[in-house]
C-alpha positions in Angstrom: 9.4 -7.6 14.4 8.2 -11.2 14.7 7.0 -14.1 12.8 5.2 -17.1 14.4 5.0 -20.4 12.5 3.1 -23.0 14.6 3.6 -26.6 13.7 0.5 -28.3 12.6 -0.8 -30.7 9.9 -2.3 -29.4 6.7 -2.2 -25.6 6.1 0.2 -23.6 8.3 -0.8 -20.2 9.5 1.9 -17.5 9.6 1.3 -14.2 11.3 4.0 -11.7 10.6 4.7 -8.1 11.7 7.3 -5.6 10.5 7.6 -2.2 12.1 9.7 0.9 11.3 9.9 0.3 7.6 10.6 2.8 4.8 8.1 2.8 1.9 9.3 4.6 -1.3 6.3 5.8 -3.3 5.8 7.4 -6.7 2.3 8.7 -7.6 1.0 10.5 -10.7 -2.4 12.1 -11.2 -3.7 12.9 -14.7 -6.8 15.2 -14.6 -9.5 14.6 -17.2 -12.0 17.3 -16.4 -12.5 20.1 -14.0 -16.0 21.6 -13.4 -16.5 24.9 -11.7 -19.8 26.3 -10.5 -20.4 29.8 -9.1 -19.1 28.5 -5.7 -15.5 27.3 -5.7 -16.5 24.8 -3.0 -18.5 22.8 -5.6 -15.5 22.2 -7.8 -15.4 18.6 -9.1 -12.3 16.9 -10.6 -12.0 13.5 -12.3 -8.8 11.9 -13.4 -6.5 8.8 -13.4 -4.1 8.0 -10.6 -1.0 5.9 -11.3 1.2 4.7 -8.4 4.1 2.4 -7.6 5.1 1.5 -4.0 7.3 -1.1 -2.3 8.2 -2.5 1.1 11.3 -4.7 1.9 12.4 -6.1 5.2 14.2 -9.0 6.9 13.8 -10.3 10.4 14.3 -13.1 12.9 11.3 -15.5 12.8 9.9 -17.0 16.0 8.7 -20.6 15.9 8.7 -23.3 13.2 12.4 -23.9 13.5 13.3 -21.2 11.0 16.2 -18.8 11.8 15.8 -16.1 9.2 13.1 -14.6 7.0 12.8 -11.8 4.5 10.2 -10.5 2.1 9.6 -8.0 -0.6 6.2 -6.5 -1.6 5.7 -4.3 -4.6 2.3 -2.9 -5.8 1.3 -0.8 -8.7 -2.1 0.5 -9.5 -4.1 2.5 -12.0 -7.4 3.9 -10.6 -10.0 6.4 -11.6 -10.3 9.2 -9.1 -13.1 11.7 -8.6 -14.1 14.1 -5.8 -15.4 17.5 -4.8 -14.5 20.3 -2.4 -16.4 20.2 0.8 -15.4 23.7 1.6 -12.5 26.1 0.7 -9.9 23.9 2.3 -11.3 20.3 2.5 -11.7 17.9 -0.3 -13.0 14.2 -0.4 -12.2 11.7 -3.2 -13.1 8.2 -4.2 -10.9 5.7 -6.1 -11.6 2.6 -8.1 -9.2 0.6 -10.3 -6.9 -2.3 -10.7 -3.8 -3.2 -8.6 -0.9 -5.6 -9.4 1.0 -7.1 -6.5 4.4 -8.8 -6.6 5.3 -10.6 -3.4 8.5 -12.6 -2.5 9.2 -14.3 0.8 11.9 -16.7 2.0 12.2 -18.6 5.3 15.5 -20.4 6.1 17.6 -22.4 8.5 21.2 -21.7 9.3 23.5 -23.5 6.8 20.7 -24.6 4.6 19.0 -23.1 1.5 16.0 -21.0 2.2 12.5 -22.0 1.3 11.1 -19.4 -1.1 7.8 -18.6 -2.8 6.6 -15.8 -5.1 3.1 -14.5 -5.9 2.0 -12.2 -8.8 -1.6 -11.1 -8.7 -4.1 -8.7 -10.2 -7.0 -7.4 -8.2 -9.8 -4.8 -7.9 -8.9 -1.8 -5.7 -11.4 0.5 -4.0 -10.6 3.4 -1.7 -11.2 6.9 -0.5 -9.2 9.9 0.7 -9.7 13.2 2.4 -7.4 16.2 2.0 -7.2 19.4 4.1 -5.2 22.4 3.1 -3.1 23.8 6.0 -1.2 26.5 4.1 -2.9 27.6 0.9 -1.2 26.1 -2.2 1.8 24.9 -0.1 1.1 22.3 2.7 -1.9 19.9 3.0 -2.7 17.0 5.3 -4.3 13.9 4.0 -5.6 10.4 5.0 -6.5 7.6 2.6 -7.5 4.0 2.8 -7.7 1.3 0.1 -8.6 -2.3 -0.1 -7.7 -4.7 -2.9 -9.2 -8.1 -3.5 -7.1 -10.1 -5.9 -8.3 -12.7 -8.3 -7.3 -15.5 -6.0 -6.9 -15.9 -2.2 -5.0 -12.7 -1.8 -6.1 -9.3 -0.5 -4.4 -6.2 0.8 -5.4 -3.2 3.0 -3.6 0.1 3.1 -4.1 3.1 5.4 -1.9 6.1 4.9 -1.9 9.5 6.7 0.5 12.4 6.3 1.5 15.6 4.6 1.9 16.9 1.0 4.2 19.8 0.3 3.9 21.6 -3.1 7.3 22.4 -4.6 5.8 23.5 -7.9 2.5 23.7 -9.7 2.9 20.1 -10.9 5.0 18.4 -8.2 4.5 17.5 -4.5 6.6 15.8 -1.9 4.9 13.3 0.4 5.7 12.4 4.0 3.3 10.0 5.7 2.8 7.0 8.0 1.4 3.7 6.5 -0.2 0.6 7.8 -0.1 -2.1 5.1 -1.7 -5.5 5.6 -1.1 -8.4 3.1 -3.0 -11.7 3.3 -2.0 -14.6 1.0 -3.6 -18.1 1.3 -1.7 -19.7 -1.5 2.0 -19.8 -0.5 4.1 -22.9 -0.3 7.5 -23.2 1.5 9.0 -26.6 0.9 6.3 -29.1 1.6 4.2 -26.7 3.7 1.2 -24.9 2.4 1.0 -21.6 4.1 -1.6 -18.9 4.8 0.2 -15.6 5.5 -1.1 -12.5 7.3 1.7 -9.9 7.2 1.3 -6.5 8.7 3.8 -3.7 7.9 4.0 -0.2 9.4 6.4 2.6 8.6 7.2 5.9 7.0 6.2 6.8 3.4 8.7 8.9 1.5 7.3 9.9 -1.9 6.6 12.2 -4.8 3.4 13.1 -6.5 3.1 14.6 -10.0 0.1 16.3 -11.4 -0.6 16.6 -15.2 
């Protein structure tokens, strides 16, 4: 994990990286319609996806005279989702909706109060995912990517790949690996204006409900 904070006049650029994180995730899918043709492979489903995820970490910053740093990023989204089966075991879907981000970060010196800033933003999220069934109605593998452009100087990118295990007709467990990038050009720490590019990677542990 590292954080570089070069000294310069005007806006300060921070590049951060946090590896080995744990991302709790709750996701729900409400199906609106299901259309079946004579061939099951042409099945089309539309619905609404609701999700809540978070990432928290602290680390030793490098540069800028700071001796400690920590952050918390929480996102929630509501997105329309629609897709179709490519064959008996593979499905592709698109997502479009709104995402809310809550971001907190603090940078501090030993024996002194930390500089802290908070961002709360709303943005448009677009994405896609592909799901392949490994064991029928039990285990599937998936990969998804989303990008959110907030109403402001903030955007996030999220790539996630892993496994879904059905424990009932309406409940799945998720185990995946995530790369999550957060860019914020409107932070302020003390008298410094900061542009942040923070990359996070780690394991997703979650649950997905279907209604």
